[in-house]
C-alpha positions as a Markdown table, in Angstrom:
| # | Residue | x | y | z |
|---|---|---|---|---|
| 1 | Met | -94.1 | 4.9 | 0.3 |
| 2 | Leu | -95.5 | 1.6 | 1.5 |
| 3 | Ala | -98.2 | 1.9 | -1.2 |
| 4 | Ala | -95.5 | 2.1 | -3.8 |
| 5 | Gly | -94.1 | -1.2 | -2.5 |
| 6 | Gly | -97.6 | -2.8 | -2.8 |
| 7 | Val | -98.2 | -3.0 | 1.0 |
| 8 | Pro | -102.0 | -2.8 | 1.8 |
| 9 | Asp | -103.6 | -1.2 | 4.8 |
| 10 | Gly | -103.6 | -3.5 | 7.8 |
| 11 | Ala | -100.4 | -5.2 | 6.9 |
| 12 | Arg | -97.8 | -6.3 | 9.5 |
| 13 | Val | -94.9 | -3.9 | 9.2 |
| 14 | Leu | -91.6 | -3.9 | 11.1 |
| 15 | Glu | -89.6 | -0.6 | 11.4 |
| 16 | Ala | -85.9 | -1.3 | 11.9 |
| 17 | Ala | -83.9 | 1.5 | 13.7 |
| 18 | Cys | -87.1 | 3.1 | 14.8 |
| 19 | Gly | -85.4 | 5.8 | 16.8 |
| 20 | Thr | -87.9 | 7.9 | 18.9 |
| 21 | Gly | -90.9 | 6.4 | 17.1 |
| 22 | Ala | -91.9 | 9.4 | 15.1 |
| 23 | Tyr | -92.5 | 7.4 | 11.9 |
| 24 | Ala | -94.1 | 4.6 | 13.7 |
| 25 | Ala | -96.6 | 7.0 | 15.3 |
| 26 | Arg | -97.9 | 7.8 | 11.9 |
| 27 | Leu | -97.6 | 4.4 | 10.3 |
| 28 | Arg | -99.5 | 2.6 | 13.0 |
| 29 | Glu | -102.6 | 4.5 | 11.9 |
| 30 | Arg | -102.7 | 2.3 | 8.9 |
| 31 | Phe | -100.5 | -0.7 | 9.6 |
| 32 | Arg | -99.9 | -3.2 | 12.4 |
| 33 | Met | -96.5 | -2.0 | 13.5 |
| 34 | Ser | -93.6 | -3.5 | 15.4 |
| 35 | Cys | -90.3 | -1.7 | 16.1 |
| 36 | Leu | -86.7 | -2.4 | 16.9 |
| 37 | Asp | -83.7 | -0.2 | 17.7 |
| 38 | Ile | -80.3 | -0.9 | 19.2 |
| 39 | Ser | -80.7 | 2.0 | 21.7 |
| 40 | Glu | -82.6 | 1.2 | 24.9 |
| 41 | Gly | -83.1 | 5.0 | 25.5 |
| 42 | Leu | -84.6 | 5.6 | 22.1 |
| 43 | Ile | -86.9 | 2.5 | 22.5 |
| 44 | Ala | -88.1 | 3.9 | 25.8 |
| 45 | Val | -89.1 | 7.2 | 24.0 |
| 46 | Ser | -90.8 | 5.3 | 21.2 |
| 47 | Arg | -92.7 | 3.1 | 23.6 |
| 48 | Lys | -94.2 | 6.2 | 25.2 |
| 49 | Lys | -95.4 | 7.5 | 21.8 |
| 50 | Asn | -96.6 | 4.1 | 20.6 |
| 51 | Pro | -97.7 | 2.1 | 23.7 |
| 52 | Asp | -99.7 | -0.4 | 21.7 |
| 53 | Val | -96.7 | -1.3 | 19.4 |
| 54 | Pro | -94.3 | -4.2 | 20.3 |
| 55 | His | -90.8 | -3.0 | 20.7 |
| 56 | Val | -87.5 | -4.9 | 20.8 |
| 57 | Val | -84.0 | -3.7 | 21.6 |
| 58 | Ala | -81.8 | -5.3 | 18.9 |
| 59 | Asp | -79.1 | -4.6 | 16.3 |
| 60 | Met | -80.6 | -4.2 | 12.8 |
| 61 | Ala | -77.7 | -6.2 | 11.5 |
| 62 | Asp | -78.2 | -9.1 | 14.0 |
| 63 | Phe | -81.8 | -9.9 | 14.8 |
| 64 | Thr | -84.4 | -12.7 | 14.1 |
| 65 | Leu | -88.1 | -13.1 | 14.1 |
| 66 | Gly | -87.6 | -15.0 | 17.4 |
| 67 | Asp | -86.7 | -11.7 | 19.0 |
| 68 | Phe | -90.3 | -10.8 | 18.6 |
| 69 | Gly | -91.6 | -14.1 | 20.0 |
| 70 | Ala | -93.3 | -14.9 | 16.6 |
| 71 | Asp | -92.7 | -17.4 | 13.8 |
| 72 | Glu | -94.8 | -15.6 | 11.2 |
| 73 | Pro | -92.8 | -13.2 | 9.0 |
| 74 | Phe | -93.8 | -9.6 | 8.4 |
| 75 | Asp | -95.5 | -8.3 | 5.3 |
| 76 | Ala | -93.0 | -5.4 | 5.0 |
| 77 | Leu | -90.0 | -3.9 | 6.7 |
| 78 | Val | -89.0 | -0.2 | 6.6 |
| 79 | Cys | -85.7 | 1.4 | 7.6 |
| 80 | Leu | -85.8 | 5.1 | 7.3 |
| 81 | Phe | -84.1 | 8.5 | 7.9 |
| 82 | Gly | -80.7 | 7.2 | 6.7 |
| 83 | Ser | -80.2 | 4.9 | 9.6 |
| 84 | Val | -78.3 | 2.4 | 7.5 |
| 85 | Gly | -75.5 | 5.0 | 7.4 |
| 86 | Tyr | -74.6 | 3.8 | 10.9 |
| 87 | Leu | -73.6 | 0.5 | 9.4 |
| 88 | Leu | -70.0 | 1.5 | 8.8 |
| 89 | Thr | -68.9 | -1.4 | 6.6 |
| 90 | Ala | -70.1 | -3.4 | 3.6 |
| 91 | Glu | -70.2 | -6.5 | 5.7 |
| 92 | Arg | -72.6 | -4.8 | 8.2 |
| 93 | Val | -74.8 | -3.5 | 5.4 |
| 94 | Arg | -75.0 | -7.0 | 3.9 |
| 95 | Ala | -75.8 | -8.5 | 7.3 |
| 96 | Ala | -78.6 | -6.0 | 7.9 |
| 97 | Leu | -80.2 | -6.7 | 4.5 |
| 98 | Arg | -80.0 | -10.4 | 5.1 |
| 99 | Cys | -81.9 | -9.9 | 8.4 |
| 100 | Phe | -84.4 | -7.6 | 6.6 |
| 101 | Ala | -85.0 | -10.3 | 4.0 |
| 102 | Glu | -85.4 | -13.1 | 6.6 |
| 103 | Ala | -87.9 | -10.9 | 8.5 |
| 104 | Val | -90.4 | -10.6 | 5.6 |
| 105 | Arg | -92.5 | -13.2 | 3.9 |
| 106 | Pro | -92.0 | -14.2 | 0.2 |
| 107 | Gly | -93.4 | -11.4 | -1.8 |
| 108 | Gly | -92.9 | -9.0 | 1.1 |
| 109 | Ala | -91.5 | -5.5 | 0.7 |
| 110 | Val | -88.3 | -4.0 | 2.1 |
| 111 | Ile | -88.1 | -0.2 | 2.0 |
| 112 | Val | -84.8 | 1.5 | 2.9 |
| 113 | Glu | -84.1 | 5.2 | 2.9 |
| 114 | Pro | -80.3 | 5.4 | 2.5 |
| 115 | Trp | -77.9 | 7.9 | 3.9 |
| 116 | Leu | -76.2 | 10.1 | 1.4 |
| 117 | Ala | -73.9 | 8.7 | -1.2 |
| 118 | Pro | -70.3 | 10.0 | -1.6 |
| 119 | Glu | -71.2 | 12.2 | -4.5 |
| 120 | Thr | -74.2 | 13.8 | -2.8 |
| 121 | Phe | -72.6 | 14.6 | 0.6 |
| 122 | Lys | -71.5 | 18.2 | 1.1 |
| 123 | Pro | -68.7 | 18.7 | 3.6 |
| 124 | Gly | -68.2 | 22.1 | 5.1 |
| 125 | Phe | -72.0 | 22.7 | 5.4 |
| 126 | Ser | -73.1 | 24.5 | 8.6 |
| 127 | Trp | -76.6 | 25.2 | 10.0 |
| 128 | Leu | -78.5 | 26.3 | 13.0 |
| 129 | Asp | -81.8 | 25.0 | 14.5 |
| 130 | Thr | -83.7 | 26.7 | 17.3 |
| 131 | Tyr | -86.8 | 25.9 | 19.3 |
| 132 | Gln | -88.6 | 27.5 | 22.2 |
| 133 | Asp | -91.8 | 27.1 | 24.2 |
| 134 | Asp | -92.8 | 28.6 | 27.6 |
| 135 | Asp | -90.3 | 26.4 | 29.5 |
| 136 | Val | -87.6 | 25.2 | 27.1 |
| 137 | Lys | -85.4 | 27.1 | 24.7 |
| 138 | Leu | -82.7 | 25.4 | 22.7 |
| 139 | Ala | -80.2 | 26.0 | 19.9 |
| 140 | Arg | -78.3 | 23.4 | 17.9 |
| 141 | Ala | -75.4 | 24.4 | 15.7 |
| 142 | Ser | -74.1 | 21.8 | 13.3 |
| 143 | Tyr | -71.1 | 21.3 | 11.0 |
| 144 | Ser | -70.4 | 18.6 | 8.4 |
| 145 | Ser | -67.0 | 17.2 | 7.4 |
| 146 | Val | -65.7 | 14.0 | 5.8 |
| 147 | Arg | -63.2 | 11.4 | 6.8 |
| 148 | Glu | -61.5 | 9.0 | 4.4 |
| 149 | Glu | -60.0 | 5.6 | 5.4 |
| 150 | Ala | -58.9 | 2.7 | 3.2 |
| 151 | Gly | -60.8 | 4.0 | 0.2 |
| 152 | Ala | -64.1 | 4.6 | 2.1 |
| 153 | Lys | -65.6 | 7.9 | 2.9 |
| 154 | Tyr | -67.5 | 8.7 | 6.2 |
| 155 | Ser | -69.6 | 11.8 | 6.9 |
| 156 | Ile | -68.9 | 13.5 | 10.3 |
| 157 | Leu | -71.7 | 15.5 | 11.8 |
| 158 | Asp | -70.8 | 17.6 | 14.8 |
| 159 | Phe | -73.5 | 19.1 | 17.0 |
| 160 | Glu | -73.3 | 21.7 | 19.7 |
| 161 | Trp | -76.4 | 22.2 | 21.9 |
| 162 | Val | -77.4 | 25.0 | 24.3 |
| 163 | Val | -80.5 | 24.3 | 26.3 |
| 164 | Thr | -82.1 | 26.5 | 28.9 |
| 165 | Arg | -85.1 | 25.4 | 31.0 |
| 166 | Thr | -87.2 | 27.7 | 33.2 |
| 167 | Gly | -86.4 | 27.2 | 36.9 |
| 168 | Val | -83.6 | 24.7 | 36.0 |
| 169 | Gly | -80.8 | 26.5 | 34.4 |
| 170 | Leu | -78.6 | 26.3 | 31.3 |
| 171 | Asp | -76.9 | 23.2 | 29.8 |
| 172 | Arg | -74.4 | 22.7 | 27.0 |
| 173 | Phe | -73.4 | 19.5 | 25.4 |
| 174 | Ser | -71.9 | 18.1 | 22.2 |
| 175 | Glu | -72.4 | 15.0 | 20.0 |
| 176 | Arg | -70.8 | 13.5 | 17.0 |
| 177 | His | -72.4 | 11.2 | 14.4 |
| 178 | Glu | -70.3 | 9.2 | 11.9 |
| 179 | Leu | -72.1 | 7.6 | 9.0 |
| 180 | Trp | -70.7 | 5.7 | 6.0 |
| 181 | Leu | -71.2 | 7.3 | 2.6 |
| 182 | Cys | -72.1 | 3.9 | 1.1 |
| 183 | Pro | -71.8 | 3.9 | -2.8 |
| 184 | Arg | -75.0 | 3.1 | -4.5 |
| 185 | Glu | -73.6 | 0.1 | -6.3 |
| 186 | Val | -72.5 | -1.5 | -2.9 |
| 187 | Met | -76.1 | -1.1 | -1.6 |
| 188 | Ala | -77.5 | -2.6 | -4.8 |
| 189 | Glu | -75.3 | -5.6 | -4.6 |
| 190 | Ala | -76.2 | -6.1 | -0.9 |
| 191 | Phe | -79.9 | -6.2 | -1.9 |
| 192 | Arg | -79.2 | -8.8 | -4.6 |
| 193 | Ala | -77.1 | -11.0 | -2.2 |
| 194 | Ala | -80.0 | -11.0 | 0.3 |
| 195 | Gly | -82.5 | -12.2 | -2.3 |
| 196 | Leu | -84.2 | -8.9 | -2.7 |
| 197 | Arg | -85.2 | -7.4 | -6.1 |
| 198 | Ala | -84.6 | -3.7 | -5.5 |
| 199 | Arg | -85.1 | -0.6 | -7.5 |
| 200 | Phe | -83.7 | 2.9 | -6.5 |
| 201 | Glu | -85.9 | 5.9 | -6.9 |
| 202 | Glu | -84.3 | 9.3 | -7.0 |
| 203 | Glu | -87.3 | 11.0 | -5.5 |
| 204 | Gly | -87.3 | 10.0 | -1.8 |
| 205 | Leu | -88.6 | 11.3 | 1.5 |
| 206 | Leu | -85.7 | 13.9 | 1.8 |
| 207 | Pro | -83.6 | 15.7 | -0.7 |
| 208 | Arg | -80.6 | 14.0 | -2.3 |
| 209 | Arg | -81.2 | 10.6 | -0.5 |
| 210 | Gly | -83.6 | 8.7 | -2.8 |
| 211 | Ile | -85.2 | 5.5 | -1.6 |
| 212 | Trp | -84.8 | 1.8 | -2.2 |
| 213 | Ile | -88.0 | -0.3 | -2.7 |
| 214 | Ala | -87.4 | -4.0 | -2.8 |
| 215 | Arg | -89.4 | -7.2 | -2.9 |
| 216 | Lys | -88.4 | -10.6 | -1.5 |
| 217 | Asp | -88.3 | -13.4 | -4.1 |
């Protein structure tokens, strides 16, 4: 992925919307990583996985290099796992890509794994995930639907969890995620407006998402 963007081993790479740090844990084997996420809880988990990586709590649509206490821009920025879907308007997408562009040096790479486009999202899909070890057993049932407002489409992902822990008991909880089904042409225009020359590749990290690989002019 980074190699496709011309990023060499040892480069300084920022991961925006790092989540629990699963990607950073692998990328830091080859690159000098830094991470940001808007969630303090997720940053805390990522710090445990990646104790030698600088972390910042920040909005990916509103951050600067100064948040990292450094003036030198990064060689590359990655934003993965469809995290840009949580930017629910075109304005927020454009703001994020401007921040991404400002965070990398001229010639630097910006790699974004988008959320699904309107034509690739499948409402009405249900699935079940399970996990167990000696102490924890869990099941997660999920269902997808779509919401339309003012000509925009939003994917709704509802999750129901059942978790049991040895000697602790059984818990149930729910969560809902809403992500914008951003049209590909809107994303392409946001890259151009940010001064990033981008190409979209259909073959991405996950099915039906593709990946954007851009370079700063």
